[in-house]
N, C-alpha and C positions, 0 to 999 in steps of 0.2 A: 326939502319941503316938507312940513309937518303934515302929518295926517288928519283929514276934516276928523270932527268929532262927531261921532254918530249921535241921532236923535232917539232916545228910548220911545217916547211917546208915539214919534212917529212910525216906528217900526211895529210897535204894538197895534198902532191903527191898520197899517197895512196887513198885517196877520188877521186881525179881526174881520176885517173885509174879504181876505181870501176863506178865512172859514166859513163865513156868511154866503158866500158865491157857491162855493163847493157844496154846501149843504143844500142850497136851491137847486143845483143841477143834480144834485144826487137823488134828491125827491122827484125829480122829473125825468128820468133816463130816456133817452132816445128823442127829446125836443130840442131845437135849437133856439138860441134867444142872441140878439146883440145885447150891447152895454145898456143902450136905452130902455129896450124891453126889459132886460134883468133889473134895472135899477126901478122901472115902474111896478113890477111885480112885488118888489121887494119894500115899496112904498117910500123911494128916497127919492126927492125932488131937488135937494141942494146940489148946485152945480158943483162944488167942490169934492163932495161924496159921490155923485156921479163919476167924476175922474179917476178917482179911488177903486169904483168898480171897475172900470174899463182896464185900468192897471191890474186889478186882481185877475180880471180875465187873462190878459197876456201872460201874467205870472203862472197861472194853473196850466195854461197850455203849453208853456215852456217846460213845465215839470211833469206834463204828459197826464194830468187829471184830466182834463178838457182836450179837444180837437175841434180845430175850425174847419167847419163842414162847408160853407160858403164864406165868402169876403166879409169878414166882421162878424159873422155869426158862429156861435159856440155850442158844442153840445158835449154830453160826457163820453170821455173815452168809451168805446165799445168794450174794449178789455176789462174795464172796471164795471160795466153796468151787471155782470154776474155776482160780483162782489157785495154792490150797493144793495140789490136786490135779495142780498143775504144769503146767496148760496155758496159765497165763497170767503165770506166774511171772516176772518182769523180772529180768536180771542187769546190773549197773552197779558203778561204782567210788565208794568213799566218801570224801567231803570232810569232815572232822571239824572242830569248832570246838572252841575252848578250853573252852566252857561246859558241853561234853557233848553238844550237839546235833550233828546230822549233814545231810548233804545227798548223796543218791545219784545220780551223773550216768549215765545209761543213753542208747545209741543209739536205743532204742525211743520216747523221748518227745523233745520238743521243748523240756522245762523239765525242772530237776532235781527229785526226790523229797525233801521235808521228812521227816527223821526225828528225832521227838522223843527227849529223853535218854534216856526209859524203853524205847524201841524199838529200840534199836542192837546189842543182843544180843552184846556183848562186841566188836564191830567196831571197828577202828582207821583211822585215816587212810590212804588209799590202799588198802585192803583189797577185794579183788573178791567182791562180797556177791550172794546172791538176796533180794529185797526184793519183798512182795505190797503193793497199794494198798489203800488205805482207800476207800469209796465217796468220790467227788468231790463237796464242798460248794459251793455256788455262789458265785463270786467268792474263792473261796481256792486256793491252791498246790495240787499232787499231794503227797498224804503217805501215807507207809505205815509198815512195820515191816520189820525185817530178820529174813529167817527162816533165813538159813544163811551161813555163812562159806564162801566157795567158795576161795579162796586170801589167806593172808596177804601183805601188802605188804612187809613188813619181818620180818626176822630178828634183829637187834640193835637195842637204845636206848642212847643217849647221855644222862648226867645226872650231877649230882652225888648222892653217897650220904651218907645221914643216918643214923649207926648209935647205938642205944641198947643197955643190957643183954642184952635178950632177942632183939630182932630189928631190922632195918634197912629201909629205904624209899629207892629211888631216885626222884628228882623228875627226871622229863627235861627236857632241855633245850627241845624242841619243844613249843611251844603247841599244837599239832595234836594232842597224845597228853595227854587230860584227865583221866589216871589216873596215881597214882604207883604203882611196882612194889614188891611186898612182896619181901625178900630175907632168907631165913633167915641167922642167924648163922654157919651152917657152909658157906654158900655164898658168901662175901666175896671168897675167894681173895687175901687178904692187903690188901684195900683199907682206907683210913682213912677216918675221918670228914672230911666236906667235900671229898673228892677227886673229881676228874673219872674216871668208869669208863663201860664198856659192859657191858650186860646183855643176857641172853636171856630171855624167857618160856618157863619151864618147863611150867607149867599154868594154868588160870584156871577154878576149878571154877565151875558154873553159877549159885549163888547168892551167890558171892562178889563185892565190889566191886572188889577189886584183884586184877589177876592175881599168881603168883607167879614170881619169876625167880632167876638166878644170875648173878654176875659172870664174865664171860668175858676180860675185859681190863682194866687198871688204865692209865689215860693220864697221870695227875699231876696238879698242883695247876692249879686254875682261875686263868686268867690269864695262865699261861705261854705265851707264841707256839705253840710247838710243838704244846703239848698243845690249844690252841683249833682251830687248824688240823686236827689229826689227829682232833679232835672232830667238825668238819662233816664229814670224808670217812666217818667211822665211822658216823655219824647217817644217811647215805644209801647204807650198804651198800659202799661202796668199798672197796677193799685197800688196806693200807697199806705193803705191800710185794710182791714179785712171788715165786712159787714158786720153791723151790730147782730143781726140774725145767727152769723157765723160763729161770732165770739161767745155770744150766750150759750149756743149748743154747747161749744168747747168746755166752757166753763163747769157744765152739769155731768162730764165725764170725769169719773173717778179714777184715781193711779192706784187702784186696787183690784186684785183677780179673786172674785168668788170662789169658794170650792166646786159649787157647781158646775163652773165652765171648766176648770182643771179636769173634773171627772171624764169630758168630753173628748180629752185631748192625750196625746202621747207625751208622758212625763220626762223632761230631761234634766230636773232640776238636780237630780244628784250625779249628772254627768260632767267631768270638767268642761268648762266654756270659758271663752273669752272676747271681747272686742279690739280690734286692732285700728285706730283712726288716726285723722291728722290731731296734733297735739291741742287745736284751740275748737275742735269740734263739739258739738252739744247734741246733735241727733244721730245716736248710734243705730243705726237701721240693720247692721247685719252683725252676726256673732259665728264663730266657730267653735265645735264641739270635738272631744276625742275621747274614743273609748277601745281599748285594746281587748279583742275578743278572744274566747277560749282557743279557737283553731290559728290564733297568732296572727289574725287578719285585722285590720283597723275600720270602726265605724267613724266616719267623719260626718259631723251634721252641719249644714249649712242653713243656720237660723234667721229669718229675715222678720222684723217687725210686721205683726198682723195688724196692717192698718184697715184692712177691709172688716175686720170685726167691730171697728169703731166708728169707720165712715160708711154710712149707708147710702145706696142710690136714692136721689130724692131728696136727700137732707140739705140744708144750707152751707152745711161744710162741704158736701161733696160737689155741690154747683160750683163753689168757689174755687176748689180747686182745681176743677176741669177748667174752669176759665183761665187760670193760671197756667196750666199744664204741666209748670215745673218751679221747683226752687230757683232763685238765683243769687249767685255769690258776687257780689261786688267787692272791690278791694277792702273795704271796712265794715262791711256787714252782709248778711244773709237775709234777703227776702224769702220767706218760706213758703212754699206750697199750702201746708197746714198751719192751724194758729197753735201758739207756742205751747200751750197746754198740751197738745196732743204732739208736735213734732220733739220738744225737748224735755218732756215728761212722760205722760201716759204711754207713747208709742216708742220711745227710746230705751234702747236695750241698756240701762244702767246697771251698774254692777251691784252684786247683794240686792237686788230687786226681782220679783217674780215678774215675768213678762211672758205674754202671748205671742206666738210666733206662727208663720208658715214656714215650713223646713222642707229641705231636701237631704235626704239622708243616704250616704252610700256607703256600701260595703267594700273595702279595697285591700289587695293583697300589697305587698312590699314594692311592687312594679308600678303602683298605683292605677291596676286595671281594676274594673268597677264589676263585682262579681253579683251585686244586688243593690237594689234601689228602691227608695220609699218616698212618697210626697204626701203631706198633710199638715194638720194642725197641731202644734205642741206647746208647752209651755216649758220655760227656761229659768233659770237663773244664774247669771254671768258671775264666773269667780274673780275676772280681773279685767280691768280696763287698761288696754296699753296705747301709748302712742307710736306710732312707725319707728320714731328714733331709738326708743327703748327696745323694740324687737330686732331692729338692725345691728346694735352694739353684741346683743345676745348670738345672734346668726354669726356675725364675726368672731365671736370666742368668749366675749364677757359671761359671768355668772349673773342669774336673775330668776326673778319668779318663774316657776314651770317652765324652766329651760329644757327638760327633757320634751314635755310636751311639745313645746314650740319646735324644739328640732326635728320632732317627726312630722308635724306639718309642713315645716318648710322643705323636708327630704320629698315629701308626697308633691309638694306643690312643683317641686324642680323636674320631677319626673314628667307631672301633667304638661308643664311649659314645653319640655324638651320634644315630647310627642306631639303637641302641636304645631310647632316650628317642623318638624318632619313631615308633618302633613300639609305643609304648605301657608301656614299663618305667617303673615308679614310683620317684622319687628320693628315698627317705629318707634321711635324717641319721643319723650314728651318732658318738657321743660316747663316749670311754672314760677313766673315771676310773683313775688312777695315783697311787699312794703312794710318798712318799719315806720310806724304813724306816731306822732305826738299826741297829745291829750285834744290838740281841735283837729286832728285827721291830717295834719299837713304830714308829706313823707320826708322821713329823715335818713333813710336808708334802704337800699334794695337787696334783696336775696334772690339767689335762682336756685329753687328746689328739684333736683333730679330725682327720678325714680329708682329705688334699690331693691334688694332682695325683700325686705319687708313690705313693701308695697305689692311686689310682684306675688308673693304668699297669699294674701288677701285675694289680688285679682284672679290668679289660675282657680280659685276654687268659687268665686262669683261666675268667672266665665264657665266653667263646668255647671254648675247649678242652671244658668241661663239656658245652656245647649241642652241638657237633658231634661229640663221642663219642655222646650220648646219641640224636642224629639219627640217626647211621651204623646205629646197631643197632636202635633203634625204629622206623624207617620202615619201613613195609610194601614189601617187593620184589614188584612183579606180584600175584599172588592169595595168597602165602604169608603165612600168621600171623607177625606180630611176634615176635621171640626174646624169652626171658624175660629182664628185665633189671632192675637196681636203678635207680630213678628217683626223684630229689629234686622232689618235688610240692607245690605250692601250691595251695589251692583258692580260689574265688572268694569274695569275703566276705559274710556273712549280708546279706540283703536288707534285714531290718528294721533290723539295725544301721547300714547305710548310711542308709536313709531318716532313723532319728533323729539320725544326724550332720549330714546335709543340713540337716533341719531346725532343729538347733542352730547350725549356722553361719549360718543364715538371719537367726536374731536378733542374729548379731554383725556383719551387713551383707555376707557371704561368698556367692558364690554357687557351687552344687556340684550339677553336673548328675548324675543317675543313672539316664538312660535308656537308655545302651548302656557295653560295657565301654571302648569308646574314648572316651566323655565323661566317665566313671568316672576313668580314668585322667590325661586330659587336666586333669580338674578337681583331682586331687591335685597334679598338678606346677605348675598355676598358683597354687593356694593356696599351696604350700610357698612359692613366690616371692612372693606379695603379703605374707605374714607376716614373712618375713625382719626380723629387727631390731626387730619389735614387741613389745608387752608381752605378747599373748596367744600368740606363737609355740609356747612351750614347751607350754601348754596343748592348742593345737590338735594339735601333732604328737604328744603323748601318747595323746589322742583317737582319732586317725588310726589310729596301730599298734595301738589296742584294737579297730579295726573290723576287723582283717585276721585271716585264720585263720592257725594254726601250719603251718609247712612241715615235712615229714617225710618219709620214705623210704617207698616202695612198688614192687612190681611192677605195679603198675595206674597206667599213664601218664595223666594229666589235663593234664600241662602245669605250667608254673610261673607263677602269675597276676601276682605281684609284678614278675617280669622280663620278661613277656609273650613268653615262649620256650614253644612247643610242645612241645619235647624239652629235659629238662635233667637232668643227674646228678651226682655228686659223684667225680671222676676225680683232682682236683690235690692232695690231701693224706692219702696212705695212710699216713703215718708217725703221723699223730694221730685218723685217723677209719677206723674199720673198714669202713664202706659203701666207701669209696674203694679200698681192698683187694679186696673181692667185685668190685667193678666193672674192676679190672685183670684180674683171673682170668678175668671172663666174656668178656670184650673179647678177652682172648689166645686163648681158647676157641673163639671164634667166628671168629677169624682164620686159627685152624687149620682151619677148616671143619667144625667139631663140630656137632653138634643142639642144640636148645634145651633148656636147664637146666629143672630140675623149679620150676614157678613157685610151688607151694605150700610147698616148701621155703625158698625164697628170699623169700617174703611174710613167713614165720615170722621169719627174721632181719632183714628190715626193722622187722617190729614192735620187736624186741629193741633194736635200734640206734636208732631213734626215742625210745624209753624211756630208754635211757641218755643219748643227748644232752639230754633234758629234766632228768634229774639231775643231770649235769654243770654244766648251767646253773643250776641251784637251789644246787649247790656253791660255785660261783664267785659268785652274788649274795650268797648267805650270808658269804664271807670276806670281800667288800666291806662288808657291812652291819656286820660286826662292826669291821673296821677303821675305818670311820666313825665309830661308837660310841666305839671306843678313841681316836681323834683328838681326840673332844670331850671326853673325861673331864676335863681339866685346863682345860676352858674354860666350867666352869657359872658362869651368871651374867654371861658376856659376851654382848653382843648383835652379830646378823648381820643382813644383809640375805638375803630369799628370796622364793620365789614358790610358791602354792599348788599342790602336784602331785596331789593326791586329796582326793576329801571321802567321807566315810561317818557313818553315823548315831552314830559313837563320837567323831569329831572331825576337824580338818583336818589334812591332811598336809602339810609344809611343806620344799620343797627348796632348801637355802641355796645363794645364787647362785655363789658363789666356791669352795666344796667339794663341792657335789652331794650333802653329807650330808641324809638326809630323816628328818625327826622329824615327832611329832604334836602338836598344841594340843588336848588332851582337851575336847569340849564341855561338860563338868561343871566345868572351870576358866575358862569363859567367862560370868563373872558378871553382865554388862551387859544379860543377855536371855536369855530360851527360846529357842533354835535349834532348827530342824528341818530333814530333808533333803530336799532336791528332786532326788531321783536322776537322773531324766531330763534334768536340765539342769547336773548336776554343780556344784552348789552347796549352800550351807546359807542358810537366810534367819532374822531376828529376827523372833519371833512379834509383839512388840509395836512394835518401831521398823521393821519391815521392811528392816533393814540386811542385804546381801547379801555373800556370800564364796562365790566361785567358781574353779574351774582357772585358773590364770594370774595371779591378782591378787598383787600386791606386798606384802609384809608386812615389817616389822622386828619381829626375834624375840629372845627370849632364852633361852638353854641352862638348863631348869629342873632335869633329872634325867636321869642316864644308867644304865640297866641293860645291863651288858655282856654278862651270860650270855644274856638274851633278844634283845639287840641291839636293844633299843628305846632311843629317844631323845626324851625329852618337853620341850617348848618352852613358851613363855607369848608371849603377843602383847604389843609393846611398842607399836607404832601400827600402823594403816593408812598403807601410803604411797598408795595410790589408795584412796578410799573409793567406794562403789558402792550405788546403791538397787535396789529391785525393778525388772524390766523392766517 
């Protein structure tokens, strides 16, 4: 017998009445009403709508939101009265699913609050909301209903417009927006059927299923590279161009350094200096200088573009840079934080040009121990611009420009790195997916870039500068309070996650100690060495990263767990990160002997910058995901080797070995057995056969289907490379 089809309109109406009735009782805690009284109070006289009220009362009672005080009479559950009177209302952020259900993440609880589709109160993904909890049922997760939308997360929505004679609908690209947006014909702004557009919600009537919106921008035809990249930016509310006021300000800034400014600064123009960046970089915001001192020690200068000299508080450029928070690196383009006049010309530390910098200068011995340090404004002239690949071949033994100087820097950086790991820094590896694109932006090849010694050389000196700047400002001097500063913090991992990770590794034959911070970091580094080159390497590294907390910006210094630094900031990239610009300003303020800055004000700036960083990473991942899907579009039916990169109740995620493209094998298409999820052990198990698929297993797959707009890749299994049974 076939399942009866659900009626979306009926479900929506039922949910709307439940929300209406709950709000009615929430406004009248302690009072009891039957369904006729409730309908009368709400001004409802239609017989069918009265019946809907009666059903809503029964539903809310079954959920625990209402209780039946006398036969047929209901009132708000006394457990909820305190919450409704705002004594215990929780505030959190919505994580919306494509099915319409949601979870609210709140710092007040250790678990997320489940919100049924009928209780979302028109909230959308990312919205800040107020939620109240239903009475906790035994062995069930926290559940509640959204009672107020405090702040909308998004102002605009991207999708494809579908137009009929009398109305139109925008179908959002994002799977986390579970509703289409109704667009009146007079609000199309010239959009044509099937085009990619940006819309804004203008209203959402209480009992309406769909919000009403208007088109604010027509992006163009789906599938066009520029349209799709701009769609990703618009989806996350990033601007597609700079305001005219900011552009006009930038044009007036000259790419010359006046003598009057040079006289105010420490002069490094005659000291050997170089930049080392990716081959396609245009904004060179850091340089290294090296000088042998008479006593045999080395003077190493970490020179950072002095953006704060050109971008002043209150300017149009500064306002736009703060709003953006960071530059964004999509597959085929950079969306800079600063106008190109500054990012690629005036502030970029280009070779053979005089440039203004903010510098951290260290006197070091051969062991890379710091004997003295100095921070302040400088002027430099870079002798050579290197790409990482050029420096790498020199490190590996080839001849090249200024080889001796580069090898000294390499030797000192290696000692810094060795000391850092000795003190507990965790050696996470990173790979970067790079696409070869044709003239239309279509991917024709994939490259995987791994960090090598040339990358580490730069990283080690940047980490040193960031650490020492933070320590200099943040360390308490005597009894005085530490001055307000912008730190890059990284909290300790969740103990429960670590315990689960340790238990999981034990099943694979690996030991992982969690008794102390030292034992944890030592275990991580030993683990990464032990799994190198093994089949489970990818799986274990993936889970290890998931156990860690996310790094963020804050005025409250708790240190950086992953780096094992007590003090850490971001000082080295002010062309592309606004927090670094704030750090430069604060550092100069304190070098000038000024009092501590307003902590509350800077904490708000930190929260904003952390959020913009998260959104930028989301945009970057989306652009990679789109290009991966596009890369596989003409490879449907072809077979590839891959590793299981994730498991869920919907399917197995497989990352292709060669291209790093990730797609899913839906469980519904695995017809040899009924598979269920063992979430704790990152695997799925066949109910009848006991066959196991877990993270890290090797599979041969065939590309089955590509949905370019949703950036989804469906695979089907060809065969297991390694068969596994239940542990």
